[in-house]
SEVEX-835368 format. One record per residue: residue number from 1; residue in three letters; y, x, z of N, C-alpha, C in turn. Coordinates in nm, 3 decimals. Example, Ala and Ser with C-alpha at 12.3 -4.5 7.8 and 13.67 -1.06 7.14 Angstrom:
! residues 2
ATOM|pos|code|nnorth|neast|nup|canorth|caeast|caup|cnorth|ceast|cup
ATOM|1|ala|-0.569|1.319|0.780|-0.450|1.230|0.780|-0.330|1.320|0.780
ATOM|2|ser|-0.225|1.285|0.708|-0.106|1.367|0.714|0.003|1.290|0.787
This chain:
! residues 116
ATOM|pos|code|nnorth|neast|nup|canorth|caeast|caup|cnorth|ceast|cup
ATOM|1|arg|4.389|-1.504|-12.395|4.263|-1.519|-12.466|4.280|-1.617|-12.581
ATOM|2|phe|4.200|-1.594|-12.683|4.201|-1.681|-12.800|4.062|-1.741|-12.816
ATOM|3|gly|4.054|-1.850|-12.888|3.924|-1.910|-12.912|3.926|-1.999|-13.034
ATOM|4|ile|3.806|-2.042|-13.074|3.791|-2.136|-13.186|3.700|-2.247|-13.139
ATOM|5|ser|3.745|-2.369|-13.163|3.668|-2.487|-13.127|3.641|-2.565|-13.255
ATOM|6|ile|3.522|-2.625|-13.265|3.490|-2.705|-13.384|3.585|-2.823|-13.395
ATOM|7|ser|3.616|-2.888|-13.284|3.702|-3.007|-13.290|3.851|-2.974|-13.291
ATOM|8|lys|3.894|-2.863|-13.229|4.037|-2.833|-13.218|4.082|-2.719|-13.308
ATOM|9|gly|3.991|-2.638|-13.358|4.028|-2.522|-13.438|4.069|-2.405|-13.350
ATOM|10|phe|4.157|-2.321|-13.402|4.205|-2.203|-13.329|4.294|-2.247|-13.213
ATOM|11|tyr|4.281|-2.180|-13.099|4.364|-2.212|-12.984|4.389|-2.087|-12.899
ATOM|12|ile|4.493|-2.095|-12.816|4.522|-1.994|-12.715|4.486|-2.054|-12.581
ATOM|13|ala|4.401|-1.984|-12.505|4.365|-2.031|-12.371|4.481|-2.001|-12.277
ATOM|14|val|4.532|-2.105|-12.212|4.647|-2.091|-12.122|4.615|-2.155|-11.987
ATOM|15|gly|4.691|-2.114|-11.887|4.681|-2.179|-11.757|4.593|-2.108|-11.656
ATOM|16|asp|4.497|-2.024|-11.700|4.410|-1.960|-11.602|4.470|-1.830|-11.549
ATOM|17|val|4.577|-1.781|-11.611|4.651|-1.664|-11.563|4.799|-1.697|-11.566
ATOM|18|asp|4.878|-1.623|-11.489|5.022|-1.649|-11.484|5.092|-1.611|-11.614
ATOM|19|asn|5.055|-1.498|-11.672|5.123|-1.451|-11.793|5.020|-1.419|-11.900
ATOM|20|glu|5.024|-1.493|-12.009|4.928|-1.472|-12.116|4.958|-1.346|-12.196
ATOM|21|ile|5.086|-1.307|-12.202|5.126|-1.188|-12.278|5.209|-1.098|-12.187
ATOM|22|glu|5.175|-0.969|-12.184|5.252|-0.871|-12.109|5.271|-0.747|-12.196
ATOM|23|val|5.396|-0.703|-12.205|5.429|-0.581|-12.280|5.510|-0.494|-12.187
ATOM|24|ser|5.475|-0.365|-12.178|5.551|-0.275|-12.092|5.574|-0.143|-12.162
ATOM|25|ile|5.677|-0.073|-12.115|5.712|0.057|-12.172|5.761|0.147|-12.059
ATOM|26|glu|5.733|0.275|-12.072|5.782|0.373|-11.976|5.837|0.491|-12.055
ATOM|27|met|5.958|0.533|-12.020|6.019|0.648|-12.085|6.055|0.752|-11.979
ATOM|28|ser|6.025|0.877|-12.008|6.063|0.988|-11.921|6.159|1.078|-11.997
ATOM|29|phe|6.252|1.133|-11.926|6.351|1.222|-11.986|6.336|1.359|-11.923
ATOM|30|val|6.250|1.441|-11.979|6.225|1.576|-11.927|6.332|1.670|-11.981
ATOM|31|gly|6.397|1.741|-11.891|6.501|1.837|-11.931|6.626|1.770|-11.984
ATOM|32|leu|6.657|1.653|-11.933|6.773|1.577|-11.980|6.902|1.654|-11.955
ATOM|33|ser|6.980|1.669|-12.059|7.111|1.732|-12.050|7.200|1.666|-12.155
ATOM|34|ala|7.313|1.614|-12.113|7.400|1.544|-12.207|7.546|1.575|-12.178
ATOM|35|asp|7.623|1.587|-12.284|7.767|1.606|-12.275|7.834|1.489|-12.344
ATOM|36|gly|7.948|1.447|-12.290|8.019|1.338|-12.354|8.168|1.347|-12.331
ATOM|37|lys|8.241|1.278|-12.417|8.386|1.279|-12.407|8.436|1.139|-12.440
ATOM|38|leu|8.526|1.086|-12.356|8.587|0.956|-12.379|8.737|0.970|-12.350
ATOM|39|leu|8.816|0.959|-12.456|8.961|0.979|-12.447|8.991|1.113|-12.382
ATOM|40|phe|9.045|1.114|-12.263|9.080|1.239|-12.196|8.975|1.284|-12.094
ATOM|41|leu|8.866|1.206|-12.077|8.763|1.242|-11.981|8.647|1.314|-12.049
ATOM|42|glu|8.588|1.406|-11.976|8.475|1.484|-12.024|8.366|1.475|-11.917
ATOM|43|ala|8.240|1.469|-11.960|8.131|1.462|-11.862|8.013|1.546|-11.909
ATOM|44|lys|7.945|1.604|-11.813|7.821|1.677|-11.838|7.720|1.626|-11.735
ATOM|45|val|7.605|1.581|-11.785|7.502|1.525|-11.699|7.374|1.605|-11.722
ATOM|46|glu|7.309|1.646|-11.611|7.183|1.720|-11.620|7.084|1.665|-11.518
ATOM|47|glu|6.959|1.668|-11.556|6.853|1.625|-11.465|6.833|1.735|-11.360
ATOM|48|leu|6.826|1.697|-11.234|6.810|1.796|-11.127|6.669|1.856|-11.124
ATOM|49|gln|6.570|1.777|-11.153|6.431|1.824|-11.154|6.362|1.760|-11.273
ATOM|50|asp|6.300|1.842|-11.360|6.238|1.790|-11.482|6.136|1.680|-11.453
ATOM|51|gly|6.143|1.575|-11.533|6.045|1.467|-11.524|6.070|1.366|-11.415
ATOM|52|thr|6.185|1.371|-11.349|6.210|1.276|-11.240|6.299|1.160|-11.282
ATOM|53|thr|6.345|1.159|-11.407|6.427|1.050|-11.457|6.341|0.964|-11.549
ATOM|54|his|6.328|0.835|-11.513|6.240|0.744|-11.585|6.311|0.610|-11.607
ATOM|55|val|6.268|0.541|-11.711|6.306|0.402|-11.733|6.178|0.325|-11.758
ATOM|56|phe|6.159|0.221|-11.680|6.043|0.134|-11.694|6.093|-0.003|-11.737
ATOM|57|gly|6.023|-0.066|-11.827|6.066|-0.199|-11.869|5.949|-0.280|-11.920
ATOM|58|gly|5.972|-0.407|-11.932|5.867|-0.492|-11.985|5.912|-0.636|-11.998
ATOM|59|ile|5.825|-0.712|-12.057|5.849|-0.855|-12.071|5.715|-0.926|-12.056
ATOM|60|thr|5.716|-1.037|-11.988|5.596|-1.120|-11.977|5.626|-1.256|-12.040
ATOM|61|val|5.522|-1.318|-12.093|5.534|-1.450|-12.152|5.427|-1.539|-12.091
ATOM|62|asp|5.471|-1.645|-12.028|5.381|-1.745|-11.972|5.385|-1.865|-12.066
ATOM|63|ile|5.270|-1.907|-12.116|5.262|-2.018|-12.211|5.212|-2.141|-12.137
ATOM|64|lys|5.286|-2.249|-12.148|5.254|-2.373|-12.076|5.190|-2.475|-12.169
ATOM|65|asp|5.082|-2.535|-12.126|5.019|-2.648|-12.197|5.050|-2.772|-12.114
ATOM|66|asp|5.172|-2.820|-12.129|5.225|-2.924|-12.040|5.266|-3.046|-12.122
ATOM|67|val|5.216|-3.162|-12.086|5.246|-3.286|-12.158|5.395|-3.314|-12.160
ATOM|68|ala|5.465|-3.285|-12.053|5.608|-3.313|-12.048|5.686|-3.226|-12.147
ATOM|69|lys|5.634|-3.107|-12.178|5.703|-3.015|-12.268|5.646|-3.018|-12.409
ATOM|70|asn|5.532|-3.079|-12.425|5.463|-3.081|-12.553|5.413|-3.224|-12.575
ATOM|71|pro|5.475|-3.299|-12.664|5.444|-3.442|-12.680|5.297|-3.472|-12.708
ATOM|72|ile|5.225|-3.380|-12.775|5.084|-3.408|-12.801|4.992|-3.319|-12.717
ATOM|73|gly|5.049|-3.249|-12.621|4.967|-3.166|-12.531|4.886|-3.252|-12.437
ATOM|74|asn|4.778|-3.196|-12.386|4.692|-3.274|-12.297|4.649|-3.197|-12.173
ATOM|75|gln|4.711|-3.085|-12.148|4.684|-3.003|-12.030|4.535|-2.967|-12.019
ATOM|76|asp|4.472|-2.938|-12.132|4.331|-2.898|-12.130|4.314|-2.747|-12.125
ATOM|77|gly|4.426|-2.672|-12.118|4.418|-2.527|-12.112|4.400|-2.463|-12.248
ATOM|78|met|4.407|-2.543|-12.356|4.395|-2.491|-12.491|4.516|-2.533|-12.573
ATOM|79|leu|4.597|-2.438|-12.611|4.715|-2.466|-12.691|4.678|-2.441|-12.837
ATOM|80|thr|4.666|-2.549|-12.915|4.620|-2.542|-13.054|4.738|-2.527|-13.149
ATOM|81|phe|4.708|-2.492|-13.278|4.813|-2.484|-13.379|4.886|-2.616|-13.393
ATOM|82|thr|4.814|-2.725|-13.389|4.876|-2.858|-13.400|4.974|-2.880|-13.286
ATOM|83|glu|4.935|-2.842|-13.164|5.025|-2.856|-13.049|5.143|-2.761|-13.062
ATOM|84|met|5.121|-2.639|-13.114|5.229|-2.540|-13.128|5.339|-2.589|-13.221
ATOM|85|lys|5.304|-2.666|-13.323|5.403|-2.716|-13.419|5.500|-2.814|-13.355
ATOM|86|thr|5.463|-2.878|-13.245|5.550|-2.977|-13.181|5.610|-2.927|-13.050
ATOM|87|leu|5.601|-2.798|-13.025|5.647|-2.743|-12.898|5.798|-2.753|-12.880
ATOM|88|lys|5.836|-2.774|-12.756|5.975|-2.759|-12.718|5.990|-2.615|-12.670
ATOM|89|thr|6.113|-2.565|-12.661|6.136|-2.423|-12.635|6.088|-2.376|-12.499
ATOM|90|asp|6.085|-2.460|-12.398|6.049|-2.412|-12.264|5.898|-2.407|-12.241
ATOM|91|val|5.818|-2.418|-12.344|5.674|-2.398|-12.331|5.643|-2.250|-12.315
ATOM|92|phe|5.728|-2.166|-12.377|5.715|-2.021|-12.364|5.819|-1.973|-12.263
ATOM|93|val|5.773|-1.920|-12.150|5.864|-1.874|-12.046|5.865|-1.721|-12.048
ATOM|94|phe|5.979|-1.663|-12.093|5.994|-1.519|-12.105|6.059|-1.464|-11.979
ATOM|95|thr|6.005|-1.353|-11.926|6.062|-1.288|-11.808|6.076|-1.138|-11.836
ATOM|96|pro|6.200|-1.092|-11.862|6.220|-0.949|-11.883|6.242|-0.877|-11.750
ATOM|97|ala|6.210|-0.748|-11.748|6.233|-0.666|-11.628|6.263|-0.523|-11.671
ATOM|98|ile|6.350|-0.458|-11.596|6.380|-0.317|-11.622|6.410|-0.247|-11.491
ATOM|99|leu|6.363|-0.125|-11.481|6.387|-0.042|-11.363|6.417|0.098|-11.411
ATOM|100|ala|6.522|0.156|-11.361|6.557|0.293|-11.397|6.563|0.377|-11.269
ATOM|101|arg|6.509|0.497|-11.280|6.515|0.591|-11.167|6.572|0.721|-11.222
ATOM|102|ala|6.685|0.765|-11.166|6.752|0.884|-11.217|6.772|0.985|-11.106
ATOM|103|asn|6.751|1.110|-11.141|6.774|1.222|-11.050|6.865|1.319|-11.126
ATOM|104|leu|6.996|1.287|-11.126|7.091|1.355|-11.212|7.204|1.420|-11.134
ATOM|105|his|7.263|1.519|-11.196|7.387|1.579|-11.147|7.491|1.555|-11.255
ATOM|106|ala|7.604|1.496|-11.219|7.709|1.468|-11.315|7.836|1.543|-11.277
ATOM|107|asn|7.899|1.603|-11.377|8.026|1.671|-11.358|8.125|1.604|-11.451
ATOM|108|val|8.226|1.539|-11.394|8.323|1.465|-11.474|8.462|1.523|-11.448
ATOM|109|gly|8.538|1.541|-11.554|8.671|1.596|-11.537|8.762|1.563|-11.654
ATOM|110|ile|8.881|1.622|-11.651|8.981|1.604|-11.757|8.947|1.701|-11.870
ATOM|111|ala|8.945|1.650|-11.992|8.914|1.734|-12.108|9.010|1.851|-12.117
ATOM|112|gly|8.954|1.970|-12.140|9.036|2.092|-12.154|9.065|2.162|-12.022
ATOM|113|ser|9.030|2.100|-11.909|9.055|2.169|-11.781|8.949|2.276|-11.760
ATOM|114|ser|8.974|2.374|-11.679|8.883|2.487|-11.660|8.764|2.452|-11.571
ATOM|115|gly|8.762|2.337|-11.508|8.655|2.299|-11.417|8.525|2.256|-11.487
ATOM|116|met|8.529|2.230|-11.614|8.411|2.181|-11.684|8.332|2.294|-11.738
């Protein structure tokens, strides 16, 4: 949340939730089919059932209004522009996450062999 105070100006409200910023993404690979070659190896990968291969990811940011990390902070739950200018790096705590779920069939062999 954001706010404006007559005495403090613009601020970010922090502390009442664990993560002030959350960004997430989901990708689906419908009908995934890929061929590849590396030196003498060849591979063909196909999804066994359409829509069952997914990648989920995201990042959360927890913003701390902590006197120990911010020399002019006062732990009032409002992080102002003035306080932001004096921040140390650990005031923003970033937590990335990723999860992949694959339902694939892979065929790997020697390039040029009849099995591929």
